[in-house]
N, C-alpha and C positions, 0 to 999 in steps of 0.2 A: 565415523558414525558410532555412537554408543550402542552397545549390545546389552542383553539382559544380564550378563555376568557383571559387566561394569556397573549397571544400574544397582545390582544387589550390594556392591561395594559402597556406592554413594548412599544408598538407603541406610546401611549400617553406620556409615560415618555421620549421617544426619541424626540418627537415633542416639549415637554416643555423644553428640555435640548439639543438644537441643537449643542452646542459647547462642549458637554461632550463625549469624546471618549468612556468612560465606558458605558454610556447609549446607544450609537449607537452600540457598540460591543455586548452588551447583546441582542439587537434586531436582529442584524445580525446573531448571533448564533441561536437564536430562529427560524428565517427564514430557516437557513441552516438545522437544525434538523427536521423541518417540510417538507423539500423537496421543499421549495419555493426558488429555486436557483436564479432566476432573482432578486427577492427582496433582497436576501442575498448578491448577487454580488454588488448591488448598495449600500447596507448598509455597507459592508466592504470597499468599495471605500470611503464612507463618513468618516469612522473611519480613513483611511489612509490620508485623506486630513487634518484631525485634528491632527493626530499623524503618520507621515511618517515612524516611526520606530516601529510601533505596529506589531511585528513579527507574532503573532497568527493570526491577521487579514490578513496579507500578505500571510501566508501559506494557510489559508482557501480560500482566493481569488484565489490562484494558483490552488487549488483542483477543484474549480468551472470552471476555465478557461480550465483546462485539460479535464474535463467532457464535455465541449462544443467543444472540438477539437482544441482549441487555444493553441497548444502545445508550440510554441515559446514564447508566452506571459506568459504562465504558467512557463516555464523554467526561464524566467527573474524574476518572482516573487520568486521562490525558491532560485535562485542564489543570489538575493538581500538579502534575509533573511540570507543566509549562510555567506555572506560577513561580517555581523555584529553579527551573532549568529551561529558560526561554530559548536556548539555542539547540534544543533537541529536535533535529530534523524528523526523526522517527515519530516523535509525539505529534508534531505539527501535521505530518502526512496522515497519521491514523485519526487524528481529530478531524481532519478534512474529510476522510472517508465516512466518519460518523455523521458529520453535518450533511454530507451529500445524501446519505441514506435517510436522514430525517427530512430531506427536501429543502434544506437551507443552503441554496446554491451560492449566495453571496458570501456567507460565512465559510463555506468549503473553499471557494476561490481564494479568499483571504489567507486561509491556512496554507494552501499550496504555494501561494506567493511568498509567504513567510519562510516556508521551507527552502524555496529557491533563493531567497535573500541570503540565507545561511550557507547553502550549498548550491551554487548556480549550475552544477553538473549533475544534480540528482534527477535522473531520468524518470523514475516512477512519479515524481511530483509533476514533471512536465506532461506526462501522459494524462494524469488525473486532471490537471489544469486544462488541457486541451479538450477533454470530454465536456467540461463545463462551458468552455468558450464555444464549442460547437452547439451545445444546448442553447446558448444565448445568441446564436447565429453570428458570432464574431469569428467568421471563418478565416479571414486573412490573418488575424492574430494567432489563431490556432495553428495555422500553417507555419508561421514564424517560430512558434514555440517548438513544434514537432521537428522542423528542419534542423533546428539547433540541437534537439535531442539526438538526431541521427548522427551528428558528429561525435557524440560521446558513446552511443550504443548502436552501432550500425547493424547489429544482428537482432535487435529487439523487434519482433514482429508486430506488436501492438502499435508502434510508432507508424508503421507503413499503413496499417488498416485505418487508423484515425486520419492519416494524411489523405488517403483515398476518399474518405467521407468529406473532409474539408474541401479538397480540390473539386469534388463533384459539385458541391453547393456553390463553389466559386465559378463554376462553369468551365473549368479546365479539365475536360474529360480525358485528354491525353495523359496528364500527370496522375489523374485519378486511377486510370487503368494501369499505369506503370507501378504505382504504389500498391494497388490491390494485388497485382501479379507477384510483387516482392513479398507481401504479407503471406500469400498462399505458399510461396516457395519456402518461407521460413516456418511454416507449420501453423499459421494462425487460422482458427476456424471461421473463415469469412462467411458472412451472412449470404446464403444463396439468393435471397430476395434482393439484397442490395446489389449483388453482382449482376443479376438479371436486369435490374433497373438501369444500372450503369451501361451495360452493353446495348440495351435496347435504345437508350438515349443516344449513344454513340453512333448507332446505325441510322438514326432518324435525321 
């Protein structure tokens, strides 16, 4: 983890090498990792002025824009990246998140499926895809995606929470309870309302 002392060295290096995308990008990443998002945003912009096709800088700038609520600008950043680097899993997943926030479920689903075509083991894309499948009431398909995800990331709590929801709506209350229990054990902040609903239905 970078500290303030190391940051000062990177700032000095970037100042001494204003035309070096490499030096500017190292500084931008340091700001980003330290949570200095405004500084990171400006640094990534400097990188892109020097190298407009620096896709890592473009993706990270898109992430910051999304966090700031500038969804359309973030969408442009990820789309631009994918025009030139269509196998960027990170860009597809982040574009999917933007589309989801904009209410474009079909577009978001397509983005997550694209990410999984490139990397079939990328669990965050599976989780995001399952959220959309549950929203679209495709519960059996959501279960299939999530059970596959468990084979790659058995300690990821969100998988179990989403499985509990999907199994609940499929009417398999036993598996819903098992997965909800596992999600809680792994530290997931389970919805008390959903938990109460599940156990109430199981008792009836």
